[in-house]
N, C-alpha and C positions, 0 to 999 in steps of 0.2 A: 320280049326282053326277059332274061333270067336274072333274078336278083336274090341274093342271100344276105339277109340282114342279121347282124350279130348284136345282141343287146345283153345287158346284165349289170349288176352292181359294180362299183369300183373294184378293181383288182380281182376280177373273176376270170381273167384270161382271154378277154375279147380280142385284143390286138394280136396276141400270140397266135390265137386261132385264125384270125384273118390272114396274117402273114403266111401261115402254114398253107391255108387253102389257096391263096393267090399263087404260091409257088407250085403246088401240086396240080392245080387246074389251069394254070396260065390264064388266070382271070383278070379282069379289070378290078381296080381297087379304089374305094373312097376311104381315105383315112378318117380317123376319129376327129370330126370337125370341132367339137367342143374343146378338145385338147389344143388344137391349132389356135383357136380363138383365145383361149385362156392363156396360152403362152404369150400372146400379144398384149394381154392386159395384166400380166404378172399375177394371174390367178384371181384377180378381182372381178366380180360380176354382181349384177342385180337382176331384178325381174325383167327389165327391158333388154338386158344382154341375152337372157335366155330366149326371149322372143326373136331377137335378131338371129341367134344361132339356129333356131328352129326354121325360120324362113330361109336362111342360107342353105341348110341341109335339104330342105324341100326343093329348092331350086337346083341344087347339085344332082339330086336323084332324078328329077324330071328332065334333065338335059343329057342323060346317059345315052350312049350309042345302043341302039336297039338290037344289034346283031351279036351281042357278046354276053358272057356270064360276068356278073358283077358281084364282088364281095364288098359289103358296106359295113364299116365299123361304126355302128350305132345310127339310129335315125331319130325321128321326132318322138318316138315312144320314150327314148332315153330322156329327152328334154321334158316331156310331160311328167314322167315319174319323178324326176329330180325336182321339178318346179313344185309339184304337189307335196313331195316330202319336205322340201326346204321352206316353202311359203304357205303350205296348208290350203292351197286353192289352185284353181286352174282357169285361166282366162278363156273366154269364148273363142278368141282368135287361135289359141293353141288347141283347144278341143276340136275345132273344125279342120285342122290340118290332117293331111293324108297319112294314114298308118301303113300304107303300102301292103295291104292285105293280100295282094297277088304274089308277094315274095315268099320265099322260104325263110321263116323266122327261127333262128337258133337262140336260145336263152341260156347263157352261161351261169351255172350254179357256182356260188362263191365257196367252193369246197377245196380251194387251194390256199396256201399261205398268203397273207397280206404282204404286198410289197410297198414299202414307203416311197412316196413320190410327193414333191411339193405341191402338185395340183390336186392331190387326193385329200379328202377331208373327213371321211366317215368309216374308219376301220371297225367300229363296234357293232354297227347295225346292218351288216351286209345281208343277212338272211331276212330281216324285216323288209328291206328294199327288194330283195329277190321275190318275196311274197307279194309285194305291191305290183311287180311286173306280171306275175302269174294272174293275179286278180284282174288287172287291167286287160290283159290279153283275153282272158275268159269273158269278161263283160263286153268287150268289143268284138268278140267272136273271131279273134285272130288265131289261126292255126299256128302252133309253134312246137318245137321239139327242144327239150332240155338237154344240154350237153354237160356232162359231169364226170368226175373221177379221172382215173389214169387213162382211160380210153377215149377221152373227149375228142381228141383230134381225129382219130379213126372213125368214131361214131358220126361226127359232123361230115366227114368226107363221104361216108356211106349214105347219109341222108341226102346229100346233094346229088350223088350219082343216082340214087333211087328216084329222085324227083325230076332231074333234068336230062338223064341219059337213057 
């Protein structure tokens, strides 16, 4: 199975990138599950909700059709980083969850303007959170590519073509 997982801080262009890649590559698509979940809870969540989201994301990824390219708008790494940032800890259950190291990981740099959204809550520290992603991926030995700047869409497409075609 070919998986491309897009992660990064809030308002870093993840969903825009995913939608572009899905169209260009005629790929399967898993939408940003935390957004879907938070829309059902009016944006309210606690530690237990984050664990539920993580388990649901894990289940979705493990049920994918093996014979297709999949673009995944965030995975458990997103939940792990946010949990750690928000609650200053990481429960063992979350630590043990699959990082999908076999996937191509693209990390969106927050070098684009913040877009206001009722489900977003952290416009000021996006680079700090971006650095948390990089540190986590380094420590977990997850290979990733940063996508940034005006050419992020083309660079991401090139990375996928290089890896999977």
